[in-house]
Each structure stands twice: as C-alpha cells, then as structure tokens.
C-alpha positions as CSV (number, residue, x, y, z in Angstrom):
1,M,-119.0,-53.5,39.2
2,Q,-122.0,-54.3,41.4
3,R,-119.8,-54.1,44.5
4,H,-118.7,-50.6,43.5
5,W,-122.4,-49.4,43.1
6,V,-123.4,-50.9,46.5
7,M,-120.5,-49.1,48.2
8,A,-121.4,-45.8,46.5
9,I,-125.0,-46.1,47.6
10,I,-124.0,-46.9,51.2
11,L,-121.6,-44.0,51.3
12,A,-124.2,-41.6,49.9
13,S,-126.8,-42.7,52.5
14,G,-124.4,-42.1,55.3
15,L,-123.6,-38.6,54.2
16,L,-127.4,-37.8,53.9
17,A,-128.1,-39.1,57.4
18,Q,-125.3,-36.8,58.9
19,A,-126.6,-33.6,57.2
20,P,-129.1,-31.4,59.3
21,P,-132.6,-31.1,58.0
22,P,-133.2,-28.0,55.9
23,A,-134.6,-24.9,57.7
24,P,-138.2,-24.0,56.9
25,P,-138.8,-20.9,54.9
26,P,-140.1,-17.8,56.7
27,V,-143.9,-17.8,57.3
28,P,-145.8,-14.5,56.8
29,A,-148.0,-13.2,59.7
30,P,-151.3,-15.0,59.5
31,A,-154.5,-13.3,59.2
32,P,-156.5,-13.0,62.3
33,E,-158.9,-15.8,61.5
34,A,-156.3,-18.0,59.7
35,K,-154.6,-20.9,61.5
36,P,-150.9,-21.5,61.0
37,T,-150.0,-24.2,58.6
38,E,-147.7,-26.9,59.9
39,V,-144.7,-27.7,57.7
40,K,-143.3,-31.2,57.9
41,A,-139.7,-32.0,56.9
42,E,-139.4,-34.7,54.3
43,A,-137.8,-37.8,55.5
44,A,-134.5,-38.9,53.8
45,P,-135.1,-41.8,51.4
46,T,-134.1,-45.2,52.9
47,P,-131.3,-46.8,50.8
48,V,-132.3,-50.1,49.2
49,P,-129.4,-52.6,49.6
50,S,-128.3,-54.2,46.4
51,P,-128.9,-57.9,46.2
52,A,-125.7,-60.0,46.8
53,P,-124.3,-61.7,43.7
54,E,-125.2,-65.2,43.3
55,P,-122.3,-67.6,43.9
56,Q,-120.8,-69.0,40.8
57,P,-120.1,-72.7,40.6
58,L,-116.4,-73.6,41.2
59,E,-114.6,-74.8,38.1
60,V,-112.2,-77.7,38.6
61,K,-109.8,-78.2,35.8
62,V,-108.5,-81.8,35.5
63,V,-104.9,-81.9,34.2
64,A,-103.9,-85.2,32.7
65,A,-100.6,-86.6,34.0
66,P,-97.8,-86.2,31.4
67,V,-97.1,-89.4,29.5
68,P,-93.3,-90.2,29.7
69,E,-91.6,-89.9,26.4
70,A,-90.4,-93.2,25.0
71,K,-86.7,-93.5,24.5
72,P,-85.6,-93.9,20.8
73,F,-83.8,-97.1,21.8
74,D,-86.9,-98.6,23.3
75,Q,-88.8,-98.0,20.0
76,L,-86.4,-100.3,18.1
77,R,-87.4,-103.9,17.4
78,P,-85.7,-106.6,19.5
79,S,-83.4,-107.6,16.7
80,Q,-82.3,-104.0,16.2
81,R,-81.5,-103.6,19.9
82,K,-79.5,-106.8,19.8
83,L,-77.6,-105.6,16.7
84,A,-76.8,-102.3,18.6
85,Y,-75.4,-104.3,21.6
86,T,-73.2,-106.7,19.6
87,L,-71.8,-103.8,17.5
88,Q,-71.1,-101.9,20.7
89,R,-69.1,-104.9,22.0
90,A,-67.2,-105.1,18.7
91,A,-66.3,-101.4,18.9
92,L,-65.1,-101.8,22.5
93,S,-63.0,-104.8,21.5
94,A,-61.6,-102.9,18.5
95,H,-60.6,-100.0,20.9
96,E,-58.6,-102.5,23.0
97,L,-57.0,-103.8,19.8
98,G,-56.0,-100.2,18.9
99,Y,-53.8,-99.9,22.0
100,Y,-51.2,-102.3,20.5
101,R,-50.2,-99.8,17.9
102,S,-49.1,-97.3,20.5
103,H,-46.5,-99.5,22.0
104,P,-46.0,-103.3,22.4
105,K,-45.9,-103.0,26.2
106,V,-48.7,-100.5,26.7
107,L,-51.1,-103.1,28.0
108,E,-48.5,-104.7,30.2
109,A,-47.9,-101.3,31.8
110,R,-51.6,-100.6,32.2
111,E,-52.3,-104.0,33.8
112,A,-49.4,-103.9,36.2
113,L,-50.3,-100.4,37.5
114,D,-54.0,-101.4,37.7
115,A,-53.0,-104.4,39.8
116,L,-51.1,-102.1,42.2
117,L,-54.2,-99.8,42.6
118,K,-56.5,-102.7,43.3
119,A,-54.1,-103.8,46.1
120,K,-54.5,-100.4,47.9
121,A,-56.2,-102.0,50.9
122,E,-53.1,-104.2,51.4
123,I,-50.7,-101.2,51.4
124,P,-50.1,-99.3,54.7
125,E,-51.0,-95.6,54.4
126,K,-47.4,-94.5,54.8
127,A,-46.4,-96.6,51.7
128,Q,-49.2,-95.1,49.5
129,A,-47.4,-92.0,48.3
130,A,-47.1,-93.2,44.7
131,L,-50.8,-94.3,44.3
132,P,-52.2,-90.8,43.4
133,M,-49.6,-90.4,40.7
134,V,-50.4,-93.9,39.4
135,E,-54.1,-93.0,39.2
136,A,-53.3,-89.8,37.3
137,Y,-50.9,-91.6,34.9
138,L,-53.5,-94.3,34.0
139,L,-56.1,-91.6,33.4
140,K,-53.8,-89.9,30.9
141,L,-52.8,-93.2,29.3
142,R,-56.5,-94.1,28.7
143,A,-57.5,-90.7,27.6
144,N,-54.7,-90.7,25.0
145,H,-55.3,-94.3,24.0
146,G,-51.7,-95.2,24.5
147,L,-48.3,-94.0,25.9
148,Y,-48.1,-90.9,23.8
149,D,-50.2,-87.7,23.7
150,A,-51.8,-86.1,20.6
151,D,-48.5,-84.4,19.8
152,G,-46.5,-87.6,20.0
153,K,-44.9,-86.7,23.3
154,K,-44.3,-89.6,25.7
155,L,-46.4,-89.7,28.8
156,L,-44.3,-90.1,32.0
157,L,-45.3,-91.3,35.5
158,E,-44.7,-88.5,38.0
159,G,-43.0,-89.2,41.3
160,S,-40.1,-91.6,41.8
161,W,-39.3,-95.2,41.2
162,K,-38.5,-95.6,44.9
163,S,-42.0,-94.6,46.0
164,L,-43.5,-97.0,43.4
165,Q,-41.2,-99.8,44.5
166,T,-42.2,-99.2,48.2
167,A,-45.9,-99.5,47.4
168,A,-45.3,-102.7,45.4
169,R,-43.2,-104.3,48.2
170,A,-45.8,-103.4,50.8
171,A,-48.6,-104.9,48.6
172,A,-46.7,-108.1,48.3
173,K,-46.7,-108.8,52.1
174,T,-50.4,-109.6,52.2
175,G,-51.6,-109.0,48.7
176,P,-50.5,-109.9,45.1
177,K,-47.0,-111.2,44.6
178,G,-44.6,-110.3,41.8
179,L,-45.7,-106.7,41.3
180,E,-42.3,-105.3,42.0
181,A,-40.6,-107.5,39.4
182,R,-43.3,-106.6,36.8
183,L,-42.9,-102.9,37.4
184,A,-39.1,-103.1,37.4
185,K,-39.2,-104.3,33.8
186,L,-41.2,-101.2,32.9
187,K,-39.1,-98.7,35.0
188,G,-37.4,-97.0,32.0
189,L,-40.6,-96.9,30.0
190,L,-42.5,-95.2,32.8
191,F,-39.9,-92.8,34.2
192,D,-37.2,-92.1,31.5
193,A,-38.1,-89.7,28.7
194,K,-35.3,-91.1,26.5
195,V,-36.6,-94.7,26.5
196,D,-38.9,-95.1,23.5
197,A,-39.3,-91.3,23.2
198,A,-41.3,-91.8,20.0
199,A,-44.0,-94.3,19.2
200,P,-42.6,-97.4,17.4
201,S,-42.7,-97.7,13.7
202,W,-44.1,-100.9,12.4
203,A,-42.6,-100.6,8.9
204,E,-40.2,-103.1,7.7
205,P,-36.5,-101.9,8.0
206,E,-34.7,-101.1,4.8
207,V,-32.5,-103.9,3.5
208,A,-28.8,-103.0,3.8
209,A,-27.1,-103.1,0.4
210,S,-23.5,-102.6,1.6
211,K,-21.1,-105.4,2.4
212,G,-19.1,-105.9,5.6
213,A,-15.4,-105.2,6.1
214,K,-14.4,-108.8,4.9
215,G,-16.6,-108.7,1.8
216,K,-19.5,-110.5,3.6
217,K,-23.1,-109.5,3.2
218,A,-24.3,-107.3,6.0
219,K,-26.9,-108.9,8.2
220,A,-30.4,-107.9,7.4
221,A,-32.0,-105.7,10.1
222,K,-34.6,-107.5,12.2
223,G,-38.1,-106.3,11.6
224,P,-40.6,-105.5,14.4
225,K,-42.2,-108.3,16.3
226,S,-45.9,-108.6,16.7
227,P,-46.9,-107.6,20.2
228,D,-47.9,-110.3,22.6
229,G,-51.7,-110.6,22.8
230,L,-52.5,-108.9,19.5
231,S,-53.7,-112.1,17.8
232,E,-56.0,-113.0,20.7
233,Q,-57.5,-109.6,20.7
234,K,-58.1,-109.7,17.0
235,A,-60.0,-113.0,17.5
236,I,-62.2,-111.4,20.2
237,T,-63.0,-108.5,17.9
238,A,-63.9,-110.8,15.0
239,L,-66.1,-112.8,17.3
240,W,-68.3,-109.8,18.1
241,V,-68.4,-108.8,14.5
242,R,-69.7,-112.3,13.5
243,R,-72.3,-112.1,16.3
244,A,-73.5,-108.8,15.0
245,K,-74.2,-110.4,11.6
246,D,-76.9,-112.6,13.2
247,W,-79.0,-109.5,13.9
248,V,-78.7,-107.6,10.7
249,E,-81.9,-106.0,9.6
250,N,-84.1,-107.9,7.2
251,T,-85.2,-105.8,4.2
252,P,-87.5,-106.6,1.2
253,Q,-85.3,-107.7,-1.7
254,E,-86.0,-109.0,-5.2
255,V,-85.0,-112.6,-5.8
256,E,-85.4,-115.0,-8.6
257,I,-87.1,-118.3,-7.9
258,K,-87.5,-120.7,-10.8
259,G,-87.1,-118.0,-13.3
260,E,-89.8,-115.8,-11.6
261,K,-88.9,-112.6,-9.8
262,K,-90.3,-112.4,-6.2
263,T,-89.8,-110.2,-3.2
264,R,-88.4,-111.8,0.0
265,R,-87.1,-110.4,3.3
266,K,-83.4,-111.0,3.6
267,A,-80.5,-109.6,5.6
268,D,-79.7,-106.1,4.5
269,P,-76.9,-106.4,1.9
270,V,-75.2,-103.1,2.8
271,Q,-74.8,-104.0,6.5
272,T,-73.9,-107.6,5.6
273,K,-71.1,-106.5,3.2
274,A,-69.8,-104.0,5.8
275,L,-69.5,-106.7,8.5
276,D,-68.0,-109.2,6.0
277,D,-65.4,-106.7,4.9
278,L,-64.5,-106.0,8.5
279,L,-64.0,-109.7,9.2
280,A,-61.7,-109.9,6.1
281,W,-59.7,-106.9,7.3
282,L,-59.3,-108.4,10.8
283,G,-58.0,-111.6,9.1
284,K,-54.9,-109.8,7.9
285,D,-51.4,-110.7,9.3
286,D,-50.8,-108.9,12.6
287,L,-48.0,-106.7,11.3
288,D,-49.9,-105.9,8.1
289,L,-52.8,-104.8,10.2
290,L,-50.6,-102.6,12.4
291,R,-49.1,-100.9,9.3
292,D,-52.5,-100.2,7.8
293,P,-53.4,-96.5,8.0
294,A,-57.0,-97.4,8.8
295,F,-55.9,-98.9,12.2
296,G,-56.3,-95.4,13.5
297,W,-60.1,-95.8,13.4
298,L,-59.9,-98.3,16.2
299,D,-60.4,-95.6,18.8
300,L,-63.7,-94.9,20.5
301,R,-63.0,-91.1,20.4
302,R,-63.3,-91.3,16.6
303,L,-66.4,-93.5,16.6
304,G,-68.6,-91.1,18.6
305,A,-71.1,-91.5,21.5
306,M,-72.6,-94.6,19.8
307,P,-69.3,-96.4,18.8
308,G,-71.0,-99.5,17.5
309,A,-73.0,-97.5,14.9
310,G,-69.8,-95.6,14.2
311,L,-67.8,-98.8,13.6
312,L,-70.4,-100.0,11.1
313,A,-70.5,-96.5,9.4
314,K,-66.7,-96.4,9.0
315,A,-66.4,-100.0,7.8
316,G,-65.9,-98.8,4.2
317,D,-63.0,-96.5,5.2
318,I,-61.4,-99.1,7.4
319,T,-61.4,-101.9,4.8
320,A,-60.2,-99.4,2.1
321,S,-57.2,-98.6,4.3
322,K,-58.2,-94.9,4.5
323,A,-56.7,-93.2,7.5
324,P,-58.8,-91.0,9.7
325,E,-58.4,-87.2,9.3
326,G,-57.8,-84.7,12.0
327,A,-57.4,-85.1,15.7
328,A,-59.4,-87.6,17.6
329,G,-62.5,-86.2,19.3
330,E,-63.1,-85.7,23.0
331,W,-64.2,-88.4,25.3
332,T,-67.9,-88.6,26.0
333,L,-70.0,-90.7,28.4
334,S,-71.9,-93.3,26.4
335,P,-75.2,-95.0,27.3
336,T,-74.8,-98.5,28.8
337,Y,-76.5,-101.7,27.6
338,Q,-78.2,-104.2,29.9
339,P,-78.5,-107.6,28.1
340,T,-80.6,-110.6,29.2
341,V,-79.7,-114.2,28.2
342,G,-81.7,-117.4,28.1
343,D,-81.6,-120.9,26.8
344,S,-81.9,-121.4,23.1
345,K,-85.0,-123.3,21.8
346,F,-82.8,-125.0,19.3
347,G,-80.5,-126.9,21.7
348,K,-79.6,-130.5,20.7
349,G,-80.9,-133.0,23.2
350,E,-80.0,-132.1,26.8
351,E,-77.3,-129.6,25.6
352,K,-78.3,-126.1,26.4
353,R,-77.0,-123.1,24.4
354,T,-77.2,-119.6,25.9
355,V,-78.4,-116.9,23.6
356,L,-79.1,-113.2,23.8
357,V,-82.8,-112.7,24.6
358,E,-83.3,-109.0,25.2
359,V,-81.3,-105.7,25.5
360,K,-82.2,-102.6,27.3
361,Q,-80.4,-99.3,27.4
362,G,-79.3,-97.8,30.7
363,P,-77.8,-94.4,31.7
364,A,-74.2,-93.6,31.2
365,L,-71.8,-94.2,34.0
366,A,-71.0,-91.5,36.5
367,S,-67.5,-90.7,35.3
368,L,-64.9,-91.4,32.6
369,A,-62.8,-93.4,35.1
370,E,-65.8,-95.8,35.7
371,Q,-66.5,-95.9,31.9
372,F,-62.8,-96.8,31.1
373,A,-62.8,-99.6,33.6
374,A,-66.2,-101.0,32.3
375,F,-65.2,-100.7,28.6
376,E,-61.9,-102.4,29.1
377,K,-63.5,-105.3,30.9
378,Q,-66.0,-105.8,28.1
379,G,-63.5,-105.1,25.3
380,R,-61.3,-108.1,26.4
381,S,-64.2,-110.5,27.0
382,R,-66.0,-113.0,24.8
383,E,-68.9,-113.3,27.3
384,I,-72.1,-111.2,27.5
385,D,-71.7,-108.9,30.4
386,L,-74.5,-109.8,32.8
387,K,-75.2,-107.8,35.9
C-alpha cells in the first residue's frame, strides 16, 4: 500500500512540474502617483518522499525430517518373528507335499526339466531350440501346482520330442549325464494328451464280485501306490510344524497349584492345539492323506500372501478333513525372511547346537519365477536358509 502512495505522489509531482505557470490577471492602469505592484508566481510544492519500509526479519522455518514408519513385522517380539518364520517354512514344505496329489511323477518331470535348463551353458546355441518351451511349461506347471490346469485339462509341453532330445544329448557331452534317459521315461506324459489325460484317483478300486470263466475268483484290482518321496516330504513338513511349536505365544492362563488357583504365562492353548492337530494329521498313512479332501489346502495360492499364518488359521479345516471351496486364488509375491542363527547356550559339553537367533523381514523377490525357485528350495529342506 505504501508503495502505491509513493508512486502516486511521484507521478503527481511530475505532472505539476511540466504544467506552465498560471498567467497573471490583468492589472488596471495605475494612478499617476501609484507604483505598479509586482506579482510573484507561487512555487509548486516540493514532494516529500515517503520513508522506505523497514526491512522485516527473514523467517526461517525448520522442517523436521520425516521419521521412517516402522514395519509391522519389526514391531513383533523376537519370539513372534521366529514363529512367523517357522510357520512360513511349514507352509512351503506343505505346498511341495501338495504336488504329489496331482500326479505321482510330477516332481520327477519338474526336476528333470529343471536340470536341463540349468545345463544351458553346456548346450550349443543351435541345440537350444527346446529350452524356451521348457521354461514356459515349467512356469505353467508351477502356477497350476501340478500337471493339470484349473479345469482338469492336462498341461502339455510344446515343441517336439526331437528338439528336447537334441538338447539333452548336447548337455551330456560336457554337462550332466543321463538327462536323455530320464526325459525318455516321461515322453508320453509330457507330449501325449492321451497319456494320463485326467488326474489320478487315489481311491481304492472296487472289489470284483464276479468269478472267472473256470469258476475261480477274479483277481482283486491293485490299488494305487504311494508316490515315491511322499513319506520323506511329510517328515520335512512335520519337522517345521514341530519347530513352530517352540515359538508359540505365551499368554496368561489360570492354573491350579496345590489347590490354589494362580495365573501363569504358558503357551497359547489355541495355537498349540492347532499345531498338534496338524502333526496328527500328517501322521496319517500316505494314501489316506492323499484321499483326504483337506489335502487341497496344501497350496500356497489358498493360504494367502502370508502362507504361514494361513496354514495356522486353516488348521481346523485341514484336521477336520474339510475341503477348500472355490478356485485357488492368484499367485502373489510374498515377503521374504532373513534368519540369523547362533550357538545355543544350552549345549552339552563341547557339543554345539545351532539355534534360530533372529529373523528379519525382507522385500519380495522380483518375479514369480524367482519366488518359485526359492520356495521350492526351502520347501524341500530341513535347514534354515542362510544367505
């Protein structure tokens, strides 16, 4: 506002300085004795400059640096983080166990094709024609958790047996041996839509009541055979479930000591029962387990982005032989876990026992392909996955 007034005064002063002085009024003829009176023009008033505004002190605002928000996982107690890690490993192992229901040879096919891809550096470029098709097939196999899609249609390897055979032979020259023979046993399963067109049934066959042509009893049909490796994978899954029991949350509970009721902190009874029931369920006979409708829960797509927590939450449905409803969900990228181990304080003598010391949560892997590979490695291992 002051600036506007100053400019107005300066502008007005300039205009006044440019205007000519006013003409004097006509003077009547003087009397003989009178002297003429001198008329002086009034000078224009000199503009008084407005005082400059006083400088205001510069205000400096200090903005505090944003405090990084703590991750929910980091806010858990150490025992809770260890429980999350061991449950995650149990869920990964259960997912590997779930493959066996798809087909007895599904893991044999996956491992043979994986071995071929890992030998890529040993295969000349002109013999690598089948490798892109193998990569695409394995991605579909893993995404569908077996050899059949959601509609029960069998997944087939595109390309030809000849190109696959050429790649396997080329790899054998400087790389792994025996790949061609392993793949030859799976040729019909991989390329022929008529071979095992539908997923196998694990139900016992009906007993034949009729007699043979000579009056002899008809031979009883052979029942399905437990897939190779199923029992070992069951043991790995049960191992991680037992390890999870060591980190169950302690909660205040009422106990009776010498006839007096007191409160003590003990392992949460709900979580303990859920894990005990899972162990009992895994202790079933192999074929009984494969026939159980709840076997369908052993799929990471059904257990969510935090499959360990999902496995614990669904323990009641699994042990009650309740089948999952609806289609399996979509694959998601799950956070990774970074465990640290150390020597136990309770070792006997010089014997050292390695225990889980701390667990941190890391970012998810960059792609589903990387996640599949990492999860399969952890799912078939009894060891803590150290970096």
